[in-house]
C-alpha positions in Angstrom: 8.5 42.3 19.5 12.3 42.5 21.4 13.5 46.1 20.9 16.6 45.1 19.1 14.6 43.2 16.3 12.5 46.6 16.2 15.9 48.5 15.7 17.2 45.9 13.0 13.7 46.7 10.7 14.2 48.3 7.6 12.6 51.4 6.7 10.4 49.5 4.8 8.8 47.6 7.1 7.4 50.3 8.6 4.0 52.4 7.7 3.1 55.9 8.7 -0.2 56.4 9.9 -0.4 60.0 11.1 2.2 63.1 11.2 2.5 65.0 14.4 2.0 68.7 13.5 1.8 70.5 16.7 1.7 70.4 20.2 -1.6 70.8 22.2 -2.6 71.6 25.5 0.2 72.1 28.2 1.1 68.5 29.3 3.5 67.3 26.6 0.1 66.1 23.9 0.4 66.3 20.3 -1.9 66.7 17.4 -1.4 64.8 14.6 -2.8 64.4 11.0 -4.3 61.3 10.6 -2.7 59.5 7.4 -4.7 55.7 8.0 -7.7 54.9 6.8 -8.6 53.2 9.8 -8.4 55.8 13.0 -10.5 53.7 14.7 -7.3 51.3 15.4 -5.7 54.0 17.9 -8.4 53.0 20.4 -6.0 49.6 20.6 -2.5 50.8 20.0 -0.6 50.9 22.8 2.8 51.7 21.2 3.6 54.0 18.4 7.3 54.9 16.7 8.5 58.1 16.1 10.3 58.5 13.1 12.0 62.0 12.4 13.7 63.6 9.5 17.6 63.5 9.4 19.4 60.4 10.9 18.4 60.0 14.2 17.1 56.5 15.2 12.9 55.8 15.2 11.5 55.8 18.6 9.5 53.7 20.7 6.4 55.7 22.4 4.1 54.1 24.3 0.6 55.6 23.9 -1.2 56.7 27.4 -3.9 58.7 25.7 -5.9 59.6 22.8 -8.5 61.5 21.5 -9.9 62.9 18.2 -9.9 67.2 17.8 -10.9 68.8 15.0 -9.9 66.1 12.1 -6.2 65.0 13.8 -5.6 63.5 16.4 -4.7 64.2 20.3 -2.0 61.9 21.4 -0.7 61.7 25.2 2.5 59.9 25.2 4.4 58.1 28.4 7.2 60.4 29.6 6.0 63.5 27.0 5.0 65.5 30.1 5.6 69.1 29.1 5.6 71.4 25.6 9.0 71.5 25.1 8.8 67.4 25.0 6.4 67.6 22.8 7.3 70.1 20.3 10.6 67.4 19.9 7.8 65.7 18.3 6.4 68.2 15.7 7.1 66.8 12.1 7.5 63.0 13.1 6.0 60.6 11.4 4.0 58.2 13.9 4.5 54.6 12.3 3.5 50.8 12.9 5.3 47.9 12.0 4.0 46.4 8.7 3.0 43.2 10.5 0.4 45.3 12.8 -1.3 47.2 9.7 -5.3 46.6 9.5 -6.3 43.8 7.3 -8.1 45.0 3.7 -11.3 43.5 2.1 -10.3 41.6 -1.1 -9.9 44.2 -3.8 -8.7 47.0 -1.6 -4.8 47.7 -1.6 -2.5 50.1 0.5 -1.2 52.8 -1.3 2.0 52.5 -0.2 2.4 49.0 -1.9 2.5 50.8 -4.7 6.0 52.0 -4.6 8.8 49.6 -6.1 5.8 49.1 -9.0 6.4 49.6 -12.4 3.5 51.6 -14.4 2.3 50.6 -17.9 0.4 52.9 -20.1 -1.6 50.7 -22.8 1.4 48.2 -22.4 4.3 50.2 -22.6 6.5 50.7 -19.3 6.7 54.5 -18.2 8.9 54.0 -14.9 8.7 52.6 -11.6 6.5 54.1 -8.7 8.7 56.4 -6.2 6.4 57.7 -3.9 3.0 58.6 -3.5 1.5 62.3 -3.1 -1.7 63.4 -1.4 -2.7 66.8 -2.5 -6.1 69.0 -2.5 -7.2 66.7 -5.9 -9.7 64.0 -5.2 -6.8 61.4 -6.5 -3.6 60.8 -4.9 -0.7 61.5 -7.6 1.9 58.8 -8.2 5.6 60.1 -8.2 6.7 58.0 -11.5 10.6 57.7 -12.6 11.3 56.6 -15.9 13.0 58.5 -18.5 12.0 61.5 -16.9 9.7 62.0 -13.2 5.7 62.1 -13.9 3.2 63.0 -11.5 0.0 60.2 -12.5 -3.1 60.6 -10.6 -4.1 57.2 -9.2 -7.8 57.5 -10.5 -10.0 54.3 -10.8 -11.2 55.7 -14.5 -7.5 55.1 -15.5 -6.6 51.8 -13.9 -6.7 48.6 -15.8 -5.1 46.1 -13.1 -2.9 46.3 -10.2 -0.8 43.4 -9.6 1.0 44.2 -6.4 2.7 40.7 -5.9 4.1 41.5 -9.6 4.8 44.8 -9.0 2.7 45.7 -11.7 0.4 48.7 -12.3 -1.8 48.8 -15.7 -3.3 52.1 -16.5 -4.9 53.2 -19.8 -3.9 57.2 -19.1 -5.4 60.3 -21.7 -4.0 61.4 -24.3 -1.0 63.4 -23.9 -1.3 63.6 -20.1 2.7 62.2 -19.8 3.6 65.2 -21.7 1.8 68.3 -19.6 5.3 68.7 -17.8 7.6 67.2 -20.8 10.4 69.8 -21.2 9.7 71.8 -24.4 10.9 70.6 -27.9 13.3 73.1 -30.0 10.6 74.4 -32.1 8.4 75.1 -29.1 11.3 76.6 -27.0 11.9 78.7 -30.7 8.5 79.2 -31.0 8.5 80.7 -27.5 11.5 82.7 -27.8 9.7 84.5 -30.9 7.1 86.2 -28.8 9.4 87.3 -26.2 
């Protein structure tokens, strides 16, 4: 792919597969947290794109070497030969073009493909998926924006149908789940004020 073609690609044309967490060693290596289910693909990747926070342009990096250490991938990039050069990469998302991501088995999806899908709870639209958050829980959380922002667990027992092409996720959520972070009603505020 030509460099100009890469520069013209939009943010949604890339997928993040790792995030640089620290320098590793003395000759420019970095350690990165894995954000992919296909770490074995690092063996065939010859280039990655580093996306930093702010308005800096995406930077193409040539992979010279990689290995796995303590649950992370350690990467050595061409032209990154010192600790200070490696420090410039801390916090960067390491990305690949969508066209280079691994093929999935039937019935599997990329969680990133859920962004932009409308979430329905028992037939009623509750909002659009803005992001997917990963934390300490078993299920990732969908950040859904509707009348307010909801955090919805992407758990198999709640999913009824996923139609990525239709941008639709149908769920059956437990009663009260959407009210967990809801603002207090006037009555609840009055009752809480009375207890103070």
